[in-house]
mmCIF file of the N, C-alpha and C atoms, coordinates in Angstrom:
data_MODEL
# 
_entry.id   MODEL 
# 
loop_
_atom_site.group_PDB 
_atom_site.id 
_atom_site.type_symbol 
_atom_site.label_atom_id 
_atom_site.label_alt_id 
_atom_site.label_comp_id 
_atom_site.label_asym_id 
_atom_site.label_entity_id 
_atom_site.label_seq_id 
_atom_site.pdbx_PDB_ins_code 
_atom_site.Cartn_x 
_atom_site.Cartn_y 
_atom_site.Cartn_z 
_atom_site.occupancy 
_atom_site.B_iso_or_equiv 
_atom_site.pdbx_formal_charge 
_atom_site.auth_seq_id 
_atom_site.auth_comp_id 
_atom_site.auth_asym_id 
_atom_site.auth_atom_id 
_atom_site.pdbx_PDB_model_num 
ATOM 1   N N  . MET A 1 1  ? 59.194 -28.063 75.705 1.00 0.00 ? 1  MET A N  1 
ATOM 2   C CA . MET A 1 1  ? 60.192 -27.024 75.611 1.00 0.00 ? 1  MET A CA 1 
ATOM 3   C C  . MET A 1 1  ? 59.882 -25.960 76.659 1.00 0.00 ? 1  MET A C  1 
ATOM 4   N N  . LYS A 1 2  ? 60.906 -25.530 77.353 1.00 0.00 ? 2  LYS A N  1 
ATOM 5   C CA . LYS A 1 2  ? 60.723 -24.507 78.374 1.00 0.00 ? 2  LYS A CA 1 
ATOM 6   C C  . LYS A 1 2  ? 60.455 -23.157 77.719 1.00 0.00 ? 2  LYS A C  1 
ATOM 7   N N  . GLN A 1 3  ? 59.803 -22.278 78.474 1.00 0.00 ? 3  GLN A N  1 
ATOM 8   C CA . GLN A 1 3  ? 59.414 -20.982 77.930 1.00 0.00 ? 3  GLN A CA 1 
ATOM 9   C C  . GLN A 1 3  ? 60.626 -20.165 77.485 1.00 0.00 ? 3  GLN A C  1 
ATOM 10  N N  . GLY A 1 4  ? 61.692 -20.192 78.256 1.00 0.00 ? 4  GLY A N  1 
ATOM 11  C CA . GLY A 1 4  ? 62.889 -19.435 77.896 1.00 0.00 ? 4  GLY A CA 1 
ATOM 12  C C  . GLY A 1 4  ? 63.495 -19.901 76.582 1.00 0.00 ? 4  GLY A C  1 
ATOM 13  N N  . ALA A 1 5  ? 63.536 -21.208 76.394 1.00 0.00 ? 5  ALA A N  1 
ATOM 14  C CA . ALA A 1 5  ? 64.076 -21.758 75.150 1.00 0.00 ? 5  ALA A CA 1 
ATOM 15  C C  . ALA A 1 5  ? 63.186 -21.388 73.968 1.00 0.00 ? 5  ALA A C  1 
ATOM 16  N N  . PHE A 1 6  ? 61.876 -21.462 74.183 1.00 0.00 ? 6  PHE A N  1 
ATOM 17  C CA . PHE A 1 6  ? 60.941 -21.091 73.120 1.00 0.00 ? 6  PHE A CA 1 
ATOM 18  C C  . PHE A 1 6  ? 61.115 -19.632 72.721 1.00 0.00 ? 6  PHE A C  1 
ATOM 19  N N  . LEU A 1 7  ? 61.213 -18.748 73.714 1.00 0.00 ? 7  LEU A N  1 
ATOM 20  C CA . LEU A 1 7  ? 61.382 -17.324 73.417 1.00 0.00 ? 7  LEU A CA 1 
ATOM 21  C C  . LEU A 1 7  ? 62.674 -17.068 72.648 1.00 0.00 ? 7  LEU A C  1 
ATOM 22  N N  . LEU A 1 8  ? 63.723 -17.758 73.023 1.00 0.00 ? 8  LEU A N  1 
ATOM 23  C CA . LEU A 1 8  ? 65.002 -17.583 72.339 1.00 0.00 ? 8  LEU A CA 1 
ATOM 24  C C  . LEU A 1 8  ? 64.922 -18.052 70.887 1.00 0.00 ? 8  LEU A C  1 
ATOM 25  N N  . VAL A 1 9  ? 64.322 -19.215 70.662 1.00 0.00 ? 9  VAL A N  1 
ATOM 26  C CA . VAL A 1 9  ? 64.208 -19.752 69.302 1.00 0.00 ? 9  VAL A CA 1 
ATOM 27  C C  . VAL A 1 9  ? 63.306 -18.870 68.445 1.00 0.00 ? 9  VAL A C  1 
ATOM 28  N N  . ALA A 1 10 ? 62.134 -18.520 68.962 1.00 0.00 ? 10 ALA A N  1 
ATOM 29  C CA . ALA A 1 10 ? 61.196 -17.701 68.194 1.00 0.00 ? 10 ALA A CA 1 
ATOM 30  C C  . ALA A 1 10 ? 61.783 -16.326 67.889 1.00 0.00 ? 10 ALA A C  1 
ATOM 31  N N  . SER A 1 11 ? 62.422 -15.714 68.872 1.00 0.00 ? 11 SER A N  1 
ATOM 32  C CA . SER A 1 11 ? 63.015 -14.393 68.666 1.00 0.00 ? 11 SER A CA 1 
ATOM 33  C C  . SER A 1 11 ? 64.151 -14.451 67.656 1.00 0.00 ? 11 SER A C  1 
ATOM 34  N N  . SER A 1 12 ? 64.923 -15.507 67.695 1.00 0.00 ? 12 SER A N  1 
ATOM 35  C CA . SER A 1 12 ? 66.021 -15.663 66.736 1.00 0.00 ? 12 SER A CA 1 
ATOM 36  C C  . SER A 1 12 ? 65.492 -15.824 65.314 1.00 0.00 ? 12 SER A C  1 
ATOM 37  N N  . ILE A 1 13 ? 64.411 -16.562 65.166 1.00 0.00 ? 13 ILE A N  1 
ATOM 38  C CA . ILE A 1 13 ? 63.804 -16.730 63.839 1.00 0.00 ? 13 ILE A CA 1 
ATOM 39  C C  . ILE A 1 13 ? 63.286 -15.393 63.322 1.00 0.00 ? 13 ILE A C  1 
ATOM 40  N N  . PHE A 1 14 ? 62.591 -14.639 64.177 1.00 0.00 ? 14 PHE A N  1 
ATOM 41  C CA . PHE A 1 14 ? 62.093 -13.325 63.758 1.00 0.00 ? 14 PHE A CA 1 
ATOM 42  C C  . PHE A 1 14 ? 63.239 -12.370 63.442 1.00 0.00 ? 14 PHE A C  1 
ATOM 43  N N  . ALA A 1 15 ? 64.329 -12.440 64.194 1.00 0.00 ? 15 ALA A N  1 
ATOM 44  C CA . ALA A 1 15 ? 65.493 -11.590 63.917 1.00 0.00 ? 15 ALA A CA 1 
ATOM 45  C C  . ALA A 1 15 ? 66.111 -11.956 62.566 1.00 0.00 ? 15 ALA A C  1 
ATOM 46  N N  . PHE A 1 16 ? 66.162 -13.236 62.254 1.00 0.00 ? 16 PHE A N  1 
ATOM 47  C CA . PHE A 1 16 ? 66.692 -13.680 60.964 1.00 0.00 ? 16 PHE A CA 1 
ATOM 48  C C  . PHE A 1 16 ? 65.813 -13.186 59.815 1.00 0.00 ? 16 PHE A C  1 
ATOM 49  N N  . ILE A 1 17 ? 64.501 -13.262 60.001 1.00 0.00 ? 17 ILE A N  1 
ATOM 50  C CA . ILE A 1 17 ? 63.576 -12.772 58.976 1.00 0.00 ? 17 ILE A CA 1 
ATOM 51  C C  . ILE A 1 17 ? 63.748 -11.266 58.785 1.00 0.00 ? 17 ILE A C  1 
ATOM 52  N N  . ALA A 1 18 ? 63.897 -10.527 59.880 1.00 0.00 ? 18 ALA A N  1 
ATOM 53  C CA . ALA A 1 18 ? 64.132 -9.085  59.782 1.00 0.00 ? 18 ALA A CA 1 
ATOM 54  C C  . ALA A 1 18 ? 65.433 -8.811  59.030 1.00 0.00 ? 18 ALA A C  1 
ATOM 55  N N  . LEU A 1 19 ? 66.466 -9.606  59.301 1.00 0.00 ? 19 LEU A N  1 
ATOM 56  C CA . LEU A 1 19 ? 67.737 -9.445  58.598 1.00 0.00 ? 19 LEU A CA 1 
ATOM 57  C C  . LEU A 1 19 ? 67.567 -9.679  57.097 1.00 0.00 ? 19 LEU A C  1 
ATOM 58  N N  . LEU A 1 20 ? 66.791 -10.679 56.725 1.00 0.00 ? 20 LEU A N  1 
ATOM 59  C CA . LEU A 1 20 ? 66.543 -10.935 55.304 1.00 0.00 ? 20 LEU A CA 1 
ATOM 60  C C  . LEU A 1 20 ? 65.835 -9.755  54.646 1.00 0.00 ? 20 LEU A C  1 
ATOM 61  N N  . HIS A 1 21 ? 64.897 -9.135  55.348 1.00 0.00 ? 21 HIS A N  1 
ATOM 62  C CA . HIS A 1 21 ? 64.220 -7.953  54.810 1.00 0.00 ? 21 HIS A CA 1 
ATOM 63  C C  . HIS A 1 21 ? 65.201 -6.796  54.640 1.00 0.00 ? 21 HIS A C  1 
ATOM 64  N N  . VAL A 1 22 ? 66.089 -6.606  55.607 1.00 0.00 ? 22 VAL A N  1 
ATOM 65  C CA . VAL A 1 22 ? 67.104 -5.548  55.499 1.00 0.00 ? 22 VAL A CA 1 
ATOM 66  C C  . VAL A 1 22 ? 68.006 -5.805  54.293 1.00 0.00 ? 22 VAL A C  1 
ATOM 67  N N  . LEU A 1 23 ? 68.426 -7.049  54.115 1.00 0.00 ? 23 LEU A N  1 
ATOM 68  C CA . LEU A 1 23 ? 69.281 -7.383  52.979 1.00 0.00 ? 23 LEU A CA 1 
ATOM 69  C C  . LEU A 1 23 ? 68.566 -7.152  51.656 1.00 0.00 ? 23 LEU A C  1 
ATOM 70  N N  . ARG A 1 24 ? 67.293 -7.481  51.600 1.00 0.00 ? 24 ARG A N  1 
ATOM 71  C CA . ARG A 1 24 ? 66.526 -7.239  50.372 1.00 0.00 ? 24 ARG A CA 1 
ATOM 72  C C  . ARG A 1 24 ? 66.450 -5.748  50.081 1.00 0.00 ? 24 ARG A C  1 
ATOM 73  N N  . LEU A 1 25 ? 66.204 -4.947  51.123 1.00 0.00 ? 25 LEU A N  1 
ATOM 74  C CA . LEU A 1 25 ? 66.135 -3.501  50.922 1.00 0.00 ? 25 LEU A CA 1 
ATOM 75  C C  . LEU A 1 25 ? 67.490 -2.930  50.500 1.00 0.00 ? 25 LEU A C  1 
ATOM 76  N N  . PHE A 1 26 ? 68.561 -3.405  51.106 1.00 0.00 ? 26 PHE A N  1 
ATOM 77  C CA . PHE A 1 26 ? 69.900 -2.886  50.834 1.00 0.00 ? 26 PHE A CA 1 
ATOM 78  C C  . PHE A 1 26 ? 70.394 -3.271  49.437 1.00 0.00 ? 26 PHE A C  1 
ATOM 79  N N  . TYR A 1 27 ? 70.215 -4.543  49.079 1.00 0.00 ? 27 TYR A N  1 
ATOM 80  C CA . TYR A 1 27 ? 70.728 -5.033  47.803 1.00 0.00 ? 27 TYR A CA 1 
ATOM 81  C C  . TYR A 1 27 ? 69.713 -4.949  46.661 1.00 0.00 ? 27 TYR A C  1 
ATOM 82  N N  . GLY A 1 28 ? 68.466 -4.637  46.968 1.00 0.00 ? 28 GLY A N  1 
ATOM 83  C CA . GLY A 1 28 ? 67.455 -4.511  45.930 1.00 0.00 ? 28 GLY A CA 1 
ATOM 84  C C  . GLY A 1 28 ? 67.054 -5.826  45.290 1.00 0.00 ? 28 GLY A C  1 
ATOM 85  N N  . TRP A 1 29 ? 67.100 -6.905  46.081 1.00 0.00 ? 29 TRP A N  1 
ATOM 86  C CA . TRP A 1 29 ? 66.725 -8.211  45.547 1.00 0.00 ? 29 TRP A CA 1 
ATOM 87  C C  . TRP A 1 29 ? 65.280 -8.201  45.073 1.00 0.00 ? 29 TRP A C  1 
ATOM 88  N N  . LYS A 1 30 ? 65.039 -8.882  43.972 1.00 0.00 ? 30 LYS A N  1 
ATOM 89  C CA . LYS A 1 30 ? 63.685 -9.039  43.446 1.00 0.00 ? 30 LYS A CA 1 
ATOM 90  C C  . LYS A 1 30 ? 63.093 -10.332 44.010 1.00 0.00 ? 30 LYS A C  1 
ATOM 91  N N  . VAL A 1 31 ? 61.830 -10.274 44.402 1.00 0.00 ? 31 VAL A N  1 
ATOM 92  C CA . VAL A 1 31 ? 61.125 -11.459 44.898 1.00 0.00 ? 31 VAL A CA 1 
ATOM 93  C C  . VAL A 1 31 ? 59.898 -11.650 44.019 1.00 0.00 ? 31 VAL A C  1 
ATOM 94  N N  . THR A 1 32 ? 59.743 -12.852 43.494 1.00 0.00 ? 32 THR A N  1 
ATOM 95  C CA . THR A 1 32 ? 58.621 -13.153 42.619 1.00 0.00 ? 32 THR A CA 1 
ATOM 96  C C  . THR A 1 32 ? 57.885 -14.375 43.151 1.00 0.00 ? 32 THR A C  1 
ATOM 97  N N  . LEU A 1 33 ? 56.582 -14.239 43.286 1.00 0.00 ? 33 LEU A N  1 
ATOM 98  C CA . LEU A 1 33 ? 55.716 -15.354 43.680 1.00 0.00 ? 33 LEU A CA 1 
ATOM 99  C C  . LEU A 1 33 ? 54.796 -15.641 42.502 1.00 0.00 ? 33 LEU A C  1 
ATOM 100 N N  . GLY A 1 34 ? 55.083 -16.718 41.810 1.00 0.00 ? 34 GLY A N  1 
ATOM 101 C CA . GLY A 1 34 ? 54.335 -17.001 40.593 1.00 0.00 ? 34 GLY A CA 1 
ATOM 102 C C  . GLY A 1 34 ? 54.689 -15.949 39.551 1.00 0.00 ? 34 GLY A C  1 
ATOM 103 N N  . GLU A 1 35 ? 53.695 -15.214 39.087 1.00 0.00 ? 35 GLU A N  1 
ATOM 104 C CA . GLU A 1 35 ? 53.932 -14.135 38.131 1.00 0.00 ? 35 GLU A CA 1 
ATOM 105 C C  . GLU A 1 35 ? 53.926 -12.766 38.796 1.00 0.00 ? 35 GLU A C  1 
ATOM 106 N N  . TRP A 1 36 ? 53.712 -12.726 40.104 1.00 0.00 ? 36 TRP A N  1 
ATOM 107 C CA . TRP A 1 36 ? 53.617 -11.460 40.835 1.00 0.00 ? 36 TRP A CA 1 
ATOM 108 C C  . TRP A 1 36 ? 54.963 -11.089 41.431 1.00 0.00 ? 36 TRP A C  1 
ATOM 109 N N  . THR A 1 37 ? 55.431 -9.892  41.127 1.00 0.00 ? 37 THR A N  1 
ATOM 110 C CA . THR A 1 37 ? 56.662 -9.379  41.722 1.00 0.00 ? 37 THR A CA 1 
ATOM 111 C C  . THR A 1 37 ? 56.292 -8.627  42.995 1.00 0.00 ? 37 THR A C  1 
ATOM 112 N N  . VAL A 1 38 ? 56.863 -9.045  44.102 1.00 0.00 ? 38 VAL A N  1 
ATOM 113 C CA . VAL A 1 38 ? 56.549 -8.452  45.406 1.00 0.00 ? 38 VAL A CA 1 
ATOM 114 C C  . VAL A 1 38 ? 57.184 -7.064  45.477 1.00 0.00 ? 38 VAL A C  1 
ATOM 115 N N  . PRO A 1 39 ? 56.377 -6.020  45.762 1.00 0.00 ? 39 PRO A N  1 
ATOM 116 C CA . PRO A 1 39 ? 56.936 -4.668  45.856 1.00 0.00 ? 39 PRO A CA 1 
ATOM 117 C C  . PRO A 1 39 ? 57.891 -4.533  47.045 1.00 0.00 ? 39 PRO A C  1 
ATOM 118 N N  . VAL A 1 40 ? 58.813 -3.580  46.929 1.00 0.00 ? 40 VAL A N  1 
ATOM 119 C CA . VAL A 1 40 ? 59.813 -3.373  47.977 1.00 0.00 ? 40 VAL A CA 1 
ATOM 120 C C  . VAL A 1 40 ? 59.163 -2.905  49.277 1.00 0.00 ? 40 VAL A C  1 
ATOM 121 N N  . TRP A 1 41 ? 58.066 -2.159  49.193 1.00 0.00 ? 41 TRP A N  1 
ATOM 122 C CA . TRP A 1 41 ? 57.444 -1.645  50.417 1.00 0.00 ? 41 TRP A CA 1 
ATOM 123 C C  . TRP A 1 41 ? 56.966 -2.774  51.325 1.00 0.00 ? 41 TRP A C  1 
ATOM 124 N N  . VAL A 1 42 ? 56.743 -3.953  50.769 1.00 0.00 ? 42 VAL A N  1 
ATOM 125 C CA . VAL A 1 42 ? 56.339 -5.095  51.591 1.00 0.00 ? 42 VAL A CA 1 
ATOM 126 C C  . VAL A 1 42 ? 57.461 -5.461  52.564 1.00 0.00 ? 42 VAL A C  1 
ATOM 127 N N  . SER A 1 43 ? 58.709 -5.298  52.127 1.00 0.00 ? 43 SER A N  1 
ATOM 128 C CA . SER A 1 43 ? 59.834 -5.593  53.016 1.00 0.00 ? 43 SER A CA 1 
ATOM 129 C C  . SER A 1 43 ? 59.936 -4.581  54.150 1.00 0.00 ? 43 SER A C  1 
ATOM 130 N N  . TRP A 1 44 ? 59.535 -3.330  53.913 1.00 0.00 ? 44 TRP A N  1 
ATOM 131 C CA . TRP A 1 44 ? 59.523 -2.352  55.011 1.00 0.00 ? 44 TRP A CA 1 
ATOM 132 C C  . TRP A 1 44 ? 58.548 -2.790  56.100 1.00 0.00 ? 44 TRP A C  1 
ATOM 133 N N  . ILE A 1 45 ? 57.375 -3.235  55.682 1.00 0.00 ? 45 ILE A N  1 
ATOM 134 C CA . ILE A 1 45 ? 56.375 -3.704  56.649 1.00 0.00 ? 45 ILE A CA 1 
ATOM 135 C C  . ILE A 1 45 ? 56.869 -4.977  57.337 1.00 0.00 ? 45 ILE A C  1 
ATOM 136 N N  . GLY A 1 46 ? 57.427 -5.900  56.554 1.00 0.00 ? 46 GLY A N  1 
ATOM 137 C CA . GLY A 1 46 ? 57.966 -7.136  57.128 1.00 0.00 ? 46 GLY A CA 1 
ATOM 138 C C  . GLY A 1 46 ? 59.088 -6.869  58.110 1.00 0.00 ? 46 GLY A C  1 
ATOM 139 N N  . LEU A 1 47 ? 59.938 -5.889  57.794 1.00 0.00 ? 47 LEU A N  1 
ATOM 140 C CA . LEU A 1 47 ? 61.030 -5.525  58.694 1.00 0.00 ? 47 LEU A CA 1 
ATOM 141 C C  . LEU A 1 47 ? 60.493 -4.973  60.008 1.00 0.00 ? 47 LEU A C  1 
ATOM 142 N N  . LEU A 1 48 ? 59.510 -4.099  59.930 1.00 0.00 ? 48 LEU A N  1 
ATOM 143 C CA . LEU A 1 48 ? 58.936 -3.529  61.153 1.00 0.00 ? 48 LEU A CA 1 
ATOM 144 C C  . LEU A 1 48 ? 58.290 -4.599  62.026 1.00 0.00 ? 48 LEU A C  1 
ATOM 145 N N  . ILE A 1 49 ? 57.509 -5.466  61.416 1.00 0.00 ? 49 ILE A N  1 
ATOM 146 C CA . ILE A 1 49 ? 56.804 -6.496  62.184 1.00 0.00 ? 49 ILE A CA 1 
ATOM 147 C C  . ILE A 1 49 ? 57.780 -7.525  62.756 1.00 0.00 ? 49 ILE A C  1 
ATOM 148 N N  . ALA A 1 50 ? 58.665 -8.058  61.915 1.00 0.00 ? 50 ALA A N  1 
ATOM 149 C CA . ALA A 1 50 ? 59.615 -9.073  62.387 1.00 0.00 ? 50 ALA A CA 1 
ATOM 150 C C  . ALA A 1 50 ? 60.587 -8.484  63.407 1.00 0.00 ? 50 ALA A C  1 
ATOM 151 N N  . GLY A 1 51 ? 61.033 -7.256  63.175 1.00 0.00 ? 51 GLY A N  1 
ATOM 152 C CA . GLY A 1 51 ? 61.936 -6.604  64.124 1.00 0.00 ? 51 GLY A CA 1 
ATOM 153 C C  . GLY A 1 51 ? 61.283 -6.365  65.463 1.00 0.00 ? 51 GLY A C  1 
ATOM 154 N N  . TYR A 1 52 ? 60.022 -5.931  65.433 1.00 0.00 ? 52 TYR A N  1 
ATOM 155 C CA . TYR A 1 52 ? 59.283 -5.701  66.678 1.00 0.00 ? 52 TYR A CA 1 
ATOM 156 C C  . TYR A 1 52 ? 59.111 -7.007  67.454 1.00 0.00 ? 52 TYR A C  1 
ATOM 157 N N  . LEU A 1 53 ? 58.700 -8.060  66.759 1.00 0.00 ? 53 LEU A N  1 
ATOM 158 C CA . LEU A 1 53 ? 58.493 -9.344  67.428 1.00 0.00 ? 53 LEU A CA 1 
ATOM 159 C C  . LEU A 1 53 ? 59.798 -9.908  67.985 1.00 0.00 ? 53 LEU A C  1 
ATOM 160 N N  . ALA A 1 54 ? 60.902 -9.732  67.257 1.00 0.00 ? 54 ALA A N  1 
ATOM 161 C CA . ALA A 1 54 ? 62.202 -10.202 67.749 1.00 0.00 ? 54 ALA A CA 1 
ATOM 162 C C  . ALA A 1 54 ? 62.597 -9.439  69.008 1.00 0.00 ? 54 ALA A C  1 
ATOM 163 N N  . CYS A 1 55 ? 62.460 -8.115  68.974 1.00 0.00 ? 55 CYS A N  1 
ATOM 164 C CA . CYS A 1 55 ? 62.823 -7.298  70.150 1.00 0.00 ? 55 CYS A CA 1 
ATOM 165 C C  . CYS A 1 55 ? 61.973 -7.657  71.360 1.00 0.00 ? 55 CYS A C  1 
ATOM 166 N N  . GLN A 1 56 ? 60.678 -7.790  71.157 1.00 0.00 ? 56 GLN A N  1 
ATOM 167 C CA . GLN A 1 56 ? 59.795 -8.120  72.271 1.00 0.00 ? 56 GLN A CA 1 
ATOM 168 C C  . GLN A 1 56 ? 60.115 -9.502  72.835 1.00 0.00 ? 56 GLN A C  1 
ATOM 169 N N  . GLY A 1 57 ? 60.409 -10.450 71.964 1.00 0.00 ? 57 GLY A N  1 
ATOM 170 C CA . GLY A 1 57 ? 60.764 -11.788 72.429 1.00 0.00 ? 57 GLY A CA 1 
ATOM 171 C C  . GLY A 1 57 ? 62.043 -11.796 73.246 1.00 0.00 ? 57 GLY A C  1 
ATOM 172 N N  . PHE A 1 58 ? 63.060 -11.066 72.772 1.00 0.00 ? 58 PHE A N  1 
ATOM 173 C CA . PHE A 1 58 ? 64.316 -10.995 73.527 1.00 0.00 ? 58 PHE A CA 1 
ATOM 174 C C  . PHE A 1 58 ? 64.118 -10.268 74.855 1.00 0.00 ? 58 PHE A C  1 
ATOM 175 N N  . LEU A 1 59 ? 63.281 -9.230  74.860 1.00 0.00 ? 59 LEU A N  1 
ATOM 176 C CA . LEU A 1 59 ? 62.997 -8.527  76.119 1.00 0.00 ? 59 LEU A CA 1 
ATOM 177 C C  . LEU A 1 59 ? 62.288 -9.444  77.116 1.00 0.00 ? 59 LEU A C  1 
ATOM 178 N N  . LEU A 1 60 ? 61.311 -10.204 76.638 1.00 0.00 ? 60 LEU A N  1 
ATOM 179 C CA . LEU A 1 60 ? 60.612 -11.144 77.523 1.00 0.00 ? 60 LEU A CA 1 
ATOM 180 C C  . LEU A 1 60 ? 61.563 -12.210 78.050 1.00 0.00 ? 60 LEU A C  1 
ATOM 181 N N  . LYS A 1 61 ? 62.464 -12.673 77.189 1.00 0.00 ? 61 LYS A N  1 
ATOM 182 C CA . LYS A 1 61 ? 63.446 -13.677 77.615 1.00 0.00 ? 61 LYS A CA 1 
ATOM 183 C C  . LYS A 1 61 ? 64.337 -13.121 78.722 1.00 0.00 ? 61 LYS A C  1 
ATOM 184 N N  . ASN A 1 62 ? 64.757 -11.872 78.591 1.00 0.00 ? 62 ASN A N  1 
ATOM 185 C CA . ASN A 1 62 ? 65.624 -11.261 79.600 1.00 0.00 ? 62 ASN A CA 1 
ATOM 186 C C  . ASN A 1 62 ? 64.881 -10.990 80.903 1.00 0.00 ? 62 ASN A C  1 
ATOM 187 N N  . ARG A 1 63 ? 63.598 -10.670 80.834 1.00 0.00 ? 63 ARG A N  1 
ATOM 188 C CA . ARG A 1 63 ? 62.795 -10.427 82.044 1.00 0.00 ? 63 ARG A CA 1 
ATOM 189 C C  . ARG A 1 63 ? 62.538 -11.708 82.826 1.00 0.00 ? 63 ARG A C  1 
ATOM 190 N N  . GLU A 1 64 ? 62.606 -12.838 82.136 1.00 0.00 ? 64 GLU A N  1 
ATOM 191 C CA . GLU A 1 64 ? 62.280 -14.126 82.748 1.00 0.00 ? 64 GLU A CA 1 
ATOM 192 C C  . GLU A 1 64 ? 63.281 -14.514 83.833 1.00 0.00 ? 64 GLU A C  1 
ATOM 193 N N  . ARG A 1 65 ? 64.478 -14.025 83.767 1.00 0.00 ? 65 ARG A N  1 
ATOM 194 C CA . ARG A 1 65 ? 65.530 -14.421 84.716 1.00 0.00 ? 65 ARG A CA 1 
ATOM 195 C C  . ARG A 1 65 ? 65.191 -14.107 86.123 1.00 0.00 ? 65 ARG A C  1 
# 
């Protein structure tokens, strides 16, 4: 796989994950892993990390041209 294609795919996946975190924050979805309920603040951290990685990936993809 070429680097540009990889950056596009990886960035799109991270953007989708960030979108899921935004939707969880907006709609107040509950997430449970086993018997543990995941706190909402985890989505804030996930949004920051996934959003940052998506932005950086798209920026690198655009610089590649």
